[in-house]
N, C-alpha and C positions, 0 to 999 in steps of 0.2 A: 436403537439410537446409534448414530455414527460415532466413531472415536473422536474424542476431544483432542485436537492437535495443539491448541494454544489456550492456556488458562491463566487469566490475570486475577489475582486475589489480594484484596486490601491494598492496592497499589497507591503509594503516596510519593510525590516528588516535590521537592522544594527548591526554589531559586533564591539564594541569599536571604533566607528567612521567610520568603513568601511561599505559601503552600499553593502550588499550581494544580496539583492533582491530590485529592483529599480522601482517598480510600475507595478505589474503583475495582469493581468485580465484573468480569465478563469472560466469555469463552467463544472459541471458534472451532467448529467441528469439521471433520474431514469432508471435503467436497462442497462446503458452504461458501457463499459469498455474503459476508457480514459487513454492514456499513456502520460506521460510527459518525453520527452527524451532530451538529451543534454550531453555534455562532462563533465568530472569531474570538479567540482568547478563552475558549471553554476548557482548554487543556488537552485537546485531541492530539496535536503534534507532539507535545511533551510526553504523552502516553506512548506514542509510537517510538519516540527516541529511547524511552526507558525499556521498551520491549526489545529493541535491537541493540542494546548495550552502549548507546552513545550518551546516555544520561544515567547517573546513579539514582537508585531508589533511596528514599528515606525510610520507607517501611513497605511491607507486603512482599509478595513473591510472584514470579512469572514461571509457569511451567510450559515446556515445549516437548511434545512427544512423551509426556508423562514424567519428565524430570525437570527439576529446577534449573534455570539458566542464569540465575542471579550471579552477577559478577563476570560473566563471559563477555568477550569482546565481539564486535560485529563480524570480524573475520572468522571467529569460531562458529558463529551462528550461520553464516553463509555456507560453510562446509557441511553443516547439518541440514541445510535445505530451507533456511529462513532468510528471505531476501526482502529488501525494501527499496522502493522508488521514492526518494525523499522529496519533500516540498522544495520547489526551486530546481528540481531535476538533477543538478550536480554532475553534468556531463564533463568529460575531460576536453576542455575547449580547444587545446592545441594538438589533439589527436584526431585522426580521421574517424568516420563512422565505423568502418570495419575494425579499427584498432580499439575503439570504445567497446564494441561487441566482444572482442577477444578478451578485454579486461574483465568482462562479466563472467568469463569462463576460466578465470585464473586459478580456481581451485580444482580444475579438472585436468586430466592428462590424456583423455580418450580423443585423440586428434580427429579421426574420421567422424566421430559423432559430433564433435564441436563444429566441424565444417558443415555437417548436415543441419545443425541448429542455427548456424548463421543463415543458411538458405531458408530455413523455416521462418526466421525473423523477417527476412526480406520478402517472404510470401505474405506475412501479416502486414508488413509496412512496405509496399512497393516503392514509396517515395525514398526510403532509405537506400534501397538498391540502386536507384537512379543516381544517388549522390554518394555512393559508398566510399569514395576517396576524398570527399570534401571534409574540411576541418569542422568539427562539431560546433565550434564557437561562431561560425559564420551562418549557422542555420537559424530558422525562425523558432519562436518559443514552442510552437506546436510540433515541429520536427524534432526539437530537442526532447520533448516529452515522449514522443515515439521512441527515440533512441534510448532514453532512460529506461523505458519499459522493456524494450528489446534486450538491453544489457542485463537487466535483472532476470529475464527469462533464460538467458544463456547459462545461468548457474543451475538450471533445472530445479527451481524451488518446489518444496512441498507446500509451503505457505508463502504467499506473496503479499507484502504490505504496500499499499498505495496511499501516499500522503498528498491529498489535494491535487489529483492529476489534472483537473480541469482548470485550475487557477490561472487566470490571465490569458486564456485562449479564446480565439474567435468562436462564435457559435458553431460554425461548420467543423472546426477542429474538435470542439467539445463533443459533438455527435460522434466523430470518428473514435475518440478516446474511449467513450462509454461503450461503443460497439465492440472495441477490442477487449475491454474489460469483461464484457459479457461472453465473448468468444473464448477467451482464456479460461474463464470459469467453466464454460461448457466442456472444455478439454480435460477437466478434472483437477485443475489447480485450485487449491483452497485460497481464498482471498479475504483480507481485511482491508476495507476501503474507508479512509477518512476523507470526508468531503463536505464542503460548505454548501454545495448545490444539493440541498436535501431532497428535492423532488426527483432529480435524476438518480441519486443514490438509492432512494427507496424503490424506484421503478425496477432496478436491476437486482437488488439484494434479496436474499432469502429471509434474513433476520436483520434487525437493526437495534442499535442502542443510541439513546439521546444523551448527550453530555452537556451539562451546564455548570459553569463555575467550579470545575474540577470534580464533579460527581456525576454519576449516572442517574438520570431522573426518570427514564422510561426505557422499556425494551419490549420487543415482541416481533411478531410477523411483519415484515416490511410492507407488504401490500395492505395489511390492516392499518398500519400506522399512517400510510399514505392518505387514508380516508378519515383518520382521527381528527376531530375538530380542534383539539389542543395543539396537535402537531401542525395542522394546516394554518392555524392562527399565528403560531410562533415562528415557523420556518418556511411556510409556503406563501406568506403574504395574503392570507385569506381570513 
């Protein structure tokens, strides 16, 4: 069995007395693409924010590379190879595409390799290269999603967390984003994908967890879950 890179144990997160995540357990192993699916409000984004240190836990623990990361800030985790593309993208709107990508490499000092990685991102997303000097705030939602993913890749993550990458995008752009997720996974980057588009997430994932009302209700091989009648009825509209 591959090494477990990320392990969440008994995770609980509360917002002002409301328990949003109620004791979640899951793991992501080296080289895997794991999806966390569920309806809006299930607690998926809250879980991602807790993992990356932007929300405090009320109970439980999160281990990364075999060590607890409880209490560490997002900047600490990026240095250790744990990066997230947040829901809503979060690009620096008044900076250019190239400047946004350079911000993704702020924890690095290897300038020749950084320059190579900028070109690598431009190879993955040719549209970004065409607009490399354009302000990020003037781009379409799909282009901003490409930029947010490219910026995260600039930190050379060991584990990449993607929070709702297809949200609000056109069907053509959704196809492109999922194609990139699959390609990045094939290059050996371990990925945890949170996605409301359950069908697309299950098609590209190795394993999946289903989250409902703050708890994990089902887990298993993603392809098997894709054909599970309960999953199809609840999330695939069948």
